[in-house]
Each structure stands twice: as structure tokens, then as C-alpha cells.
N, C-alpha and C positions, 0 to 999 in steps of 0.2 A: 185572636188566639193569644194567650198570655205568653210572656217571654220564657217562662220556665217550661211551658208545654212545647214551645218551638225548639228550645234547647234540647229537650228530651227526644224530639223527633230527629234532630240533627245527630245526636249521639247514637241513636238506633241505626241510622244510615252509616255512620262511621264504623260502628262495630260490625255491621253486616259486610261492608266493603273491605275492611282491613283486619278482621279477626285472624284469618289464616296467615297472613303476612306477619303480624305481630307475634302470634303464637309460635310459628316456626323459627322466627328470629330469636325469641327468648329461649326456646328449647335448645337451639344449636349453640347459643352463646353461653348458656349456663349449665346445660345438661341436667336440668332440675327435675326431670321426670314428672312425677305427679304434681309437684309444686308449680310447674309451668303454667297451669290454669290460673292459680292464685296470682302469680306475678303478672300474667296477661290481664287479668281482671283489674289489678291495681293500675296498670298502664292506662286502661280506658277510664277508670275513675279519675286519674290525674288529668287526662285529656279533657274530660268533661268539666272538671273544676277550672281548668285553665283555657277553655275555649275563647274566652274574652281576651286573652293575651295573644292568641294566634294572629299573626300578621298575614293577611291574604296575599301579599306580594311574595311570600315565602312558599316553597313547595310543601304541601300538606303532608305528603308521605314522609318527607325528610323530617318535618317537625314531629310527627307521631313516632317515628323510629328513634328520634333523639330522646323522647320521653321513655320509650321502651329500653333503650340502651342504658340510660341513667338509672332506671328502676332495676334493671338486671344487675348492674354494677353494685347498686346499694344492697341488693339481695345477696350477691356474692360476698360482699364485705361483712354482712351481718351473719349469714348462715353458713358460709363455706370458706372459712379462712385458709383451709388446707389447699384449696384449689390453686391459690396463687403460688404456693411453693412448688406444686407439681408443674405449673406452667413455666417455671424458670429454668427448666432443664435445657442443656445445650443440644443443638442438632435436631430439634424436634419441630422444624418448620416444614410446612407443606401446604398444598392447596387441593381442594376437592374440585373435580370437574365432572360435569354431567355429560355422559356420552350417548344419551338416548337419541339425540338428533343426528348422530354421525353415521347412521346406517344408510347404506346405498340401496340394498335390496328391500323391497316392501315386505317380502316374506322372510322373516327372520327365523333362523333355525333355533331350536330350543337350546342347543349347546352354546350358541352365540349369546342368547339372552342370559343364560346362566353365567357365562364369563363376564358379561357386562355388569350384571348385578353383583357379582363377586368383586370386580374391580371397584365399583361404586362404594361398596361396603369398606373395602380397604382404604380408599381415599377418604371416606367419612371418618375412619379411625385416625388417619393422619391429621385431619383438620381438628379433630377433637383434642389432640394433644398439643396443639399450637398455643403459644402464649396468647392471652386474651386480646391484646392490642392487634396482633396479626390476624387472629381468627376473626375478629369483628370486621376488619377491612375486607377479607376474603368473602365472608358471608354477605356483607352489604353489596359487594361488587357482583358476585356470582349468583347468589340466590335472590337478592332483592333488586338487582339490576340498577343500582344507583350509579351515577357517574362519579368519576374521581373528585370532581368539584363538590358534589353533594356529600360525598363521604368526608371530604376534608372539613366542610362546615359542620357536619354532624359530630365528628369526633374531636374537632378543635385542634387539628394538626395541619401543618402546612401541606399544600397540594403535592409538592415534590416528595415530601416524606411519605405520604399515603401511596403515591405511585411507586416509590422505592420499596416500601414494605410489600406491596403487591408483587412486584417483579422479583424480589428476593425470595418470597414465599414460593413463587412458581419455579424458580431455579432449584430451590431446596426440595420441593416436591419431586421434581424430575430426578434429582440425585437419590432420593429415598425410595423411589418406586420405578423400576426399570421398564415397566409397561407404558409409562406416560411419555408421550411424544412432544 
């Protein structure tokens, strides 16, 4: 099998395994709507072109999300310069938490489901107004389930800075939303 054919098979596996992860990360980070698909496609093209630069000792998910992060930031710089000014507002720190697994009763009442959905939507809105740097730490930790060490390497910030941003965002979210414990 030729090297180019082998590389194509590998990228097919990568796209199949990581498409949902990359797409949701890009969407949440940029709020790009319809353009999220284009940005996601660009991420996989860059990954394909740089597969030979990937170090197998490195976590692949972290490597791919680094490409996604950089691609999203490039898109934000080129296409959405207004976003950065909106993100600089004071007092808009918070964090989204998923409460789906916190239910005790297997038979959930409709009003409980509605309340949870409503709370999740409120938390999503709080995360969406976070400054980019804090939003990405929260999304990488909560949605993509990266460790603080992986996030630190990915975003190029010291480990304690990442942990601090995460902790401050949690505290701010609790102060912004009374139903969060």
C-alpha cells in the first residue's frame, strides 16, 4: 500500500473518531454557527498535512485540539474582531456544568427534566459570554475532559494559571447563578 493511501486511511479514522469532539469544541469556542463546519474541516486538513509532525509520545487528542484551538483563534481574529471587545466586559465569568448525571431517581419527572434543561441553557449562556481564555479552559476541562496538565500544554499557560482560571470561573459562576451549588 502506498504511503499516500495509508495516510488517507489514517485520516479517515481520525475524522470518524474525533469529528464530534472537534466540531463541538469549535462551535462552543467560536459560536460560529454555520461556519463551524468549515472551521472543523480546516482543522482536519491541517491535521492531515501535519501528521508527519505528530509525536506519538504526545496525547493525540491534545495535539488535535491544539490544532482546533489555533484554527478557531485564527478564524476569530480574521472574521470576528468584535467578539474580542465583547469578551472583555467585567463580571462575566462563569462555568457551565452538566447536571444530567446528578439524578437519583431513575424515573425523572417531566418538570424536573424541564428545570434541568432550563438550567443547562442558562449555564450555557453564561459560558458563552466568558472571555475566550477562560471559556476555552472550561470547555476543555468539562466537555473534552482534559486534565489540567493537558490543558496547560495545549493553551501554553502555566499549570497553576490554568487551575486558577478554572477555580475563579467556578466561583464567579456560583455568584452569578443562585441555583448552582
